[in-house]
N, C-alpha and C positions, 0 to 999 in steps of 0.2 A: 605603367605596370606597377609600381609600388602602390598607388591608389587603389587598384584592384585587389591587391594582396591585403591591405588593410580594411578594406570592405569586406571581403571574405572572412577575415578574422573577426571582425566586428559582428558579423551575422552569425558565426559560429559560436562566438561568446554569448550572444543574446539567447541563441537556442539553448545552450548549456545552463544559462541562469534560469530560463523559463522551466527546463526540465528538473532542475534543482529546487526550484519553488514548488512545483507539482509534487515531487517527492516528498518535500517537508510537509505540505498541506495533507497528503495521504497519510503519513505518520500521525499527524495530529488527529486525523478522522479514525485511525485505528485505535489511538488511546480513548477517544471518545465512545467508539464501539464498545471497547472493554468496560468502560465506566457504566454504560447502559446496561451492558450483560451483568455486571456485579450489582447494579441497582435492582435488576429484574430478578436475578437469582441468588443473591446474597454471597456469592463467591465468584472468584475469577474464573474464565473459561479454562477448562483442563483440556489440554491438548499435546500431542506428542511432536508434531511438526507443524511447519507453516501452512502446508495445504489443509491440514486439519483445522488449524485456527481459522482459515478462510472459510471452510464449510460452516463452522460454528457460528460465525457473525453474519454469515449471508443466510441464515434460517435452517440449517441442519442441526437444530437443537430440539430439546425435548417440547418446547412450546411452539416451535416453528416461527419464532420471532426474527425478522430480518434487522440487524443492527447496522448493517453496511451493504452498499452495492458497489461492486467492482465495475469500472467502466470497460469498454471493450479494449482487449490487448493488454489488461492489467494483470492477467494469468496465463501461464503457459499451459501446454497439453497435459502436463502431469499435475496440474492444480496448484502449482507453486505461484506465489505472488512476485510480480515484477515491478521494479521502480520504473520511473519515467525513462530511464536509459535502456530498459530492457534486461536489466540484470536480476536474478532472482535475489529475493531478500530473506533473511532469518529472522523470525520473531521468536522471542523468549520471553516469559513472565519472570520478573525477578520476586522471589518471595521472601 
């Protein structure tokens, strides 16, 4: 029985590590999308909340340029961006 418990704990830990890695990669891609936006427009994206940020980088901008594509399940019904654990994230640009 202890071996089964250790196996389950190891699987859970590996799944969490994979989700953490995915979330870190997505944050890096958000930074790259912002950098591409700045290169195209000469200014950072102007948004009020995370769902508006998501719209801007996925092509809802004046030039209809898509800087990022979300994978299925990465946004909730309200347009909020979800991390790999399914938790809504908050994005703010520091000026």
